[in-house]
N, C-alpha and C positions, 0 to 999 in steps of 0.2 A: 634721231635714229641712225641716219647716215653717218653723222660724226662719230657716234659710238661704235659703229661697225668698223670704220676706218681706224679708230684707236685700237680696237681689239686686234685687227689685222697687223697693225704696226707692232704691237706687243708680241704677237706670235712670231713675227719675222725676227724681232730682236732676240727672243729666246732661242729660236732655231739657230741663228748665227752664233750667239754667245755660248750656248750649251750644245753646239752641234753634235759633238761626239758622245754626249750623254743622253741624247734623245733616242729612245728605243721603240721600235715598231715590231710587229709580229714578223718573224723570220719567214721569208718566202722561199728561201733556198737553204740547203744544208752545206756546211763548209766541207764535209767529208761524206762519202757514201757510208751506209751502215746496213746491217741486216738485223733481224729481230728473231728472238727465240725464247724458249722457256728453259730455265736452268734451276737445278736444286742448289741453292746457296745456303749453307748452314742448315741443310735438310728442309728448306722452305722453297716450294715452287715459286719462281720469280721471273717476271718478264724482264728481259735484258736486251741491250743493244750489243751487236757484234761489230767491233771496230778494229782498225789498224791491221788489215790483212788477216782477219779472223783470229788475232792473238789476244784481244782483250774483250772482256764481257763487262758491260756497265749496267749495274742495277738501276733501271730507269726510274723507278719511283724514288729510290734513295737519292740519286743525283738530282732529281727534280726538287726534292725537299731542301737540299743544300743550296741549290740555285735560288730558291724562293726566299732564303734568308736575306738576300739583297733586295732593297726596297724597289729597285727599278723593274723587278719581275713580278707579274701578277700571279696569284695563286690559281693553279689549275690541277684538278685531281687526275691522277694517273689510273688507268684501268687495272683491275686486280688480276686479269688473265689475258691470254692472247686473243681469245674471242672478243673481249671487250676492246682491245686495241684495234683489231681489224674492223669492228663495227663502227668505231669512232674516227678512224684514220682520215677518211675523206670528208669528215664533217668538222674539221678544224684541228683535230689532234695531231695530224701530220705536221702542222706548222709549229706546234708546241715542242714536238720532238726535235724538229730542226733547231729550235731555239736552244734546247738542252745540248745538242751536239755542237752548235756554234759556241756556246759558253764553255764547254769542255775544251774545245780546240783553242779558242782565243785566250783563255786563261791558263793554257798549258797544263790542264788537270789530268791528262792521260800519260804524262811523262814519268810519274812516280806512283807508288802504291797508295791508294786511298781506300776508305771503307766501302766505297761504292764501285771501285774498279778492281777487277779480278782477272788474273791470267786464265786463259781458257782451260788450261790443264788442271786448275784448282776447283772447278765446278763440275757437277754432273749435268750432261746434256740430255734433256728430256725431249720427247716429241713436241714440236712447237705448239700444236693445237691439241688441247685436252678437253674435248674431242670434237672432230667435225660432226655435223649432224648427218652427213652422208659423204661417201667417197664413190664417185662415178669413174669407172675405168673404161678406156677404149680398148677393145679386143681386136687383134690382128690389124693394127693401124700403120704398120711399116711394111713396105714392099718386101724387104728381106725376111721379115718374120712370116709373111704369107707364103714364102717359098723356101722354107728351111731345107737345107741340104741340096738345093738346086745348083747346077753348074751355071756358068756365066750366060750361056745361050738360053737355058731354061728360064733363068731369072729375067733376062731381057724380054723374052716372049711373054712371060706372066705379067710383067710390069706393064707392057703395052696393052694387054687384054684388060687388066684392072683399070688402067687409066681411061680406057674407052667406056668402061662400065663400072664406075666407082660405087654406085648406089649410095646408101646413107650409112653413117657409122654404126657399129655394133657396140653398145654400151652395156655394162653390167654393174651392179652395186656390190660393194664390199663392206663387211662390218667395220665399225670404228673402235669403240672401247673393247679392249681385249685383243683386237687384231693390230691396232696401231702401237708401235714401239718406237723408241728413240735411239739415237746413235749409241752404240756400245751394248745395247740389250741383246740377249741371245735370241736367235731364231730357233724355235722348237719344232722338230719334226715329230708329228703325232705318233703314238705307239703303233708300230707295224706299218706305217705309211712310208714306204721307202722309195717313192718316185716323186721326189720334191725338186722343183726347178726354181730358177731365178729369172727375174725380169727387171731391168733398170728402166725407170720412167721419169719424165718430168711431171711434177705435180703443180697444177694451177690452183691457186687459192683465190676464191672469190671475195671481193670486198664490198660489193653492192648487191642488193636484192634485184632479181630480174626474172622476167618470163617473156618468152618470144624475143630474145635478144638477137638482133641481126648480127651477122658476121662483121659488118662495118662498125658496129658499136661494141663489139665483144670486149675489147681491151678496157673500155670504160668501166666494166664490172669486175676487173681483175685487181686484186690487191698485190699479189706477188707470186713468187715461184720457189719451190723447194725440190729436193731430191726425194725420190720414192722408189720402193721396190714392190712389185707384185709377186710375192712368193706363191707358188702354185703346186698343188697336189695333182699329179697326173694319174693317180691310181684308179680313179673312177669308182663306180658303184659295183657291188658284188652282183652276181647273177640272181635271177628270181625276182618275183614281185613286179614292180613297174619296170618295163623292159628296156628303157633307155640306159645305156652304160655311162654316158656323159652326164656329169652332175656339177653345175657351177657352184653350188653351196659347198660340196665336198672339195672342189678344185680350188676355191678362192677364200673360203670362209674360216679357216682355222685360226686359232689364237697365234699372235706374233707374225701373221702373214702380210702385214701392211706397214713395214718400216717407213718412217717419214722424217725429214729434217735435212741436215742437222739443225738448220734454221731457215728462215724465209727471207728472200731478197725482195724488198718492195720493187714494184715494176719500174719505177723511175730510175733505179740504179742498175737495171739489167738490160733494158732495150727490148727489141723485137725478138722473141724466142725463135721465130721462123727464119731469122737470119743468123742467130747466134748459137742455137742449141748444139751442143756436142756432149754426148753422154757415153759413159763406158762402165763396164762391170768386170771386176777382176776377182778371181777365186784363187787364193794361195799363190799370188804372183802371176797367174796366167790370165791374160785378157781374153775373155770369152764373148764380150759384146762391145761394139763400138758403132756409133751412128750419129748422123747429123739430121737436122730437120728436113732436109730435102728428100729423105727416105719415107717421110710420112705420106700416107694415102689421103687422109683428111687432115687439113691443117688445124691449128688450135682455134682460130675464130670459127671455123666450120663446126668443130666439136662443141663449142659453146652454144652456137645457134641451135644445133640439133638437140643437145641436152636440155636447153631451156624451153624447147618446144614441147618437151615431155613433162617437165617438172620445174617448179620454181626453184631457183638457186638463191641461197642466203649467204650473208657474210660468214666466212669460216668454212663453207663447203669446199670440197676439194674435187678436182677432176684430174685424172692421170691420163696422159696422152698416148699411152701405148709403148711397146718395146720393139726392138729391132731383132734381126737375125742373131743367132748364137745360142738358141735354146733348141729343144727337141732334136730333130734330125740334123740340125746344123751345129751341134755341140762341138766345141774345141776340146781335144783330149787333154785331160789333166793327170797329175801324178797319181791320183787315187785310182785311175782306170775306170771310174764309174761315170755313167752318163747322167747321174743325178747327184744331188748333194749328199755328203756323208758327214758323220759325226766329226766335229773338230775343225772342219774347214772354215776359213775366214773369207767372208764376202765383203768386197768394197765396191760401192756404187757411187759414181762421181758424175757431176755435171759441171762443166767449166763455167766459172763465174759464180757458182753457188756454193759448192762444197762437196764433201764425201761422207757417206754413211758407211760404217763398218760394223759388221756383226759376226759372231761366231755361231756356227750351227751345232746344235745339241739335239740328241734323240731322247724322246720320252721312253723310258725303259720299262714301264709297267702301267697297269691300270688297276683300279680297285677290284678285289676278288669277289665282290657281291653283285656284279653286273648281271643282268638277265640274259644277255646275248643280243639285245636290241641295239647295241652300240655299233659304230662303224668298224668293220673287222680289218685286221691286217691284210695288206694286198696279197701276201703269200698264200693266204687261205683260199683264194679263188683265182690266182693266176700262176702259170708255170714260170 
């Protein structure tokens, strides 16, 4: 028995030395960073890798099939959609994707056009997740947003007061299917709703299920990050009936009001967002919002701890960390002269190290003529 074991060990050592460069193990690191997204390639929604400074899109399943033609690679099924990728990523799929990336790089398969490599401009960029089961949004989570229009002294005073009594975060839920749109899709201003605002936010994508996740363990449950916007209707409810004029369903729930994307950066390629975050929003060339993580009232791990104390988070769920000053009373004047969005304006929301979402604003010009009057009315019918 001992003699046989020694013989086996000797043979294994010989094979490792003789065939050293041909012995393949599961890849534990990626040769290059990548992002992941959902793209319409030949009109088919496709999970893809974003590579080479966001210039190339690799059809993940197609590249994996080509790689599997080589006998040294085992056969591993690729997920059909982004939710499947996120669910499986920390359960081994991550290392298979690393293997695909390493093969692409080592074999120089990104240098020329191939059936599974596409220039980013040749594909349609869809919202990465079709669709999250929930979107949790942090309201008023940046000091500058909590004091829109304040001068420097007022802001400093309000920041000190809030730091002394931060309380707990304020979260609200936003619809997903219908509200979520991808890069390039139009943001639709609902009929007669002319008080529509913008908010750029970082979106945290969960990768593991969790309940009562402590802030210390928060990043263990994160898959990655993407750019998001929380488009908001400030028109409120009409008078009469239930007396509260503020209405979060009206304010946040319209179709197209949750742009997300343009893709997701896995957390290992981004770093700590509380050290790196730099987000901006530009409307027709005018920068109206700019902020870094230091302006946050509750940091991302704290938001995760609070959210998960209320509700279980699942892979593919999204939490948006709030926006900074530059909306409401703090608006920067634009060429349109309007304090709100107007038809035809182009909005670009960016987060450094992730990407940019760009959308054109369009107004809904009519509604069906057979409505009973129970619909949400135009703002002009109840406001001067």
